[in-house]
N, C-alpha and C positions, 0 to 999 in steps of 0.2 A: 269292769263291769258297766253296763249300760244305764243309767238313772231312769226312774220312773217320770213319766209324763203328767200336767196337769194340765186340759183342757178347759177352760171356762167359757162359757158362754153367758153375760148380761144381757137379759131383754127387758127393756122399759116398756110394759104394756097402759095402755090407753083406759081408764076407768070401765067403758063400755066393753069393753073385753076381755077381761081379766076371767070371766068364769068361764067361754067357752074356751078361751085362750088354755087355762087351766087343768081342765079336762082334757082337751084335745093333746099337752102337751104329755100326764098323766097317761093315757089309756093309748095314746099313739106313739108319738114321735121319739120318745126318750127311750121305749121298748123298742123303736124298730135301729135306732143307734147303740143299743146294747147288741142287739140280736147281730149286729154288722160283724162283732167280735176283735176290734182291736181296743176296748175298754176291758179293766175287772170290774170296775162299780162307778156309781156316781151319786151323787150327792143334790140334791135338788131345793132350792131357799130361796126364800122371800128375803128381802133386805127392808130392813126396819125403819132406816129411817124417810122412809118417804113420808109425802103429804096425802091421803087417800083419796081428796077429791083430784088429786092430778094423776091419779093412774097407781100402778106399783112398778117395780121392780123386782127381779128373780136374776138369780145367778144358779147356774147348772154346773157343775164340773164334774170330768170325766177325767178316771183315774186310767191311764194306760202303765203296761209293763215297762215299755219301753219307747226311745222316738220311733225303731222303728216300725210299730205297729200302730204308733199314731200317721205315721207317714202313711202307709199302705190306707188307711181308711181314711185321711187327709185328701190323697192322691186318686184314690179309685170309688170313693164311695161320698166324702160331705156332699159336693156340689148334688149328687142326686136327693140330700136331705132335703138341703136348702129349698132347691126347685120345691119339693111336694111342701116344707114353711109356707113358701112365697103361695104358691098355690090356694092353701089355706085362709092364710093371712096375711093379703098382697095390702094393707094398712092398719093402724093403730096396734105395731111394736115396731120398735126401734131394739138392735141388737149389735152387741160388739163382743170379737173373740182376744180369750187372749189366751198364750200358751207357755207356761210354767216350768222348769225344772224341779222336781221336788230334792231339796237338799237331805232333809230329816223328817221322819215319821215317828209319833209316838203313842 
C-alpha cells in the first residue's frame, strides 16, 4: 500500500506584500491547486518565529493520497500554477518546496 505524501511550500513574504499575497493565496492559488485533484486537503499556516519588520513566513501543506497522485500534479499541472504565481508576485516573495512521506497520522 502506497503511503500518503505531504507537499510543503514555505514562502517568505516581504512586509509590503503580505496583505495582497494572503488575499490572493486564499481566494485563488490554494483553491486552484486543490481543484487540480491531486490533493485531499491542505493546511495554511503562519510561522510565528518571524520578526514582523522583516516580513512573514507561511507554510502551505498539501496532503496527497499517494505518490502517484502527487506526481501527476507535479508533472502535468504544477508549472502552470507556478507560472501564474510568478505573474502575480514577480517580486517580494521567496518560496521553497519540500516533499515528505507520511509515516503515521494521529
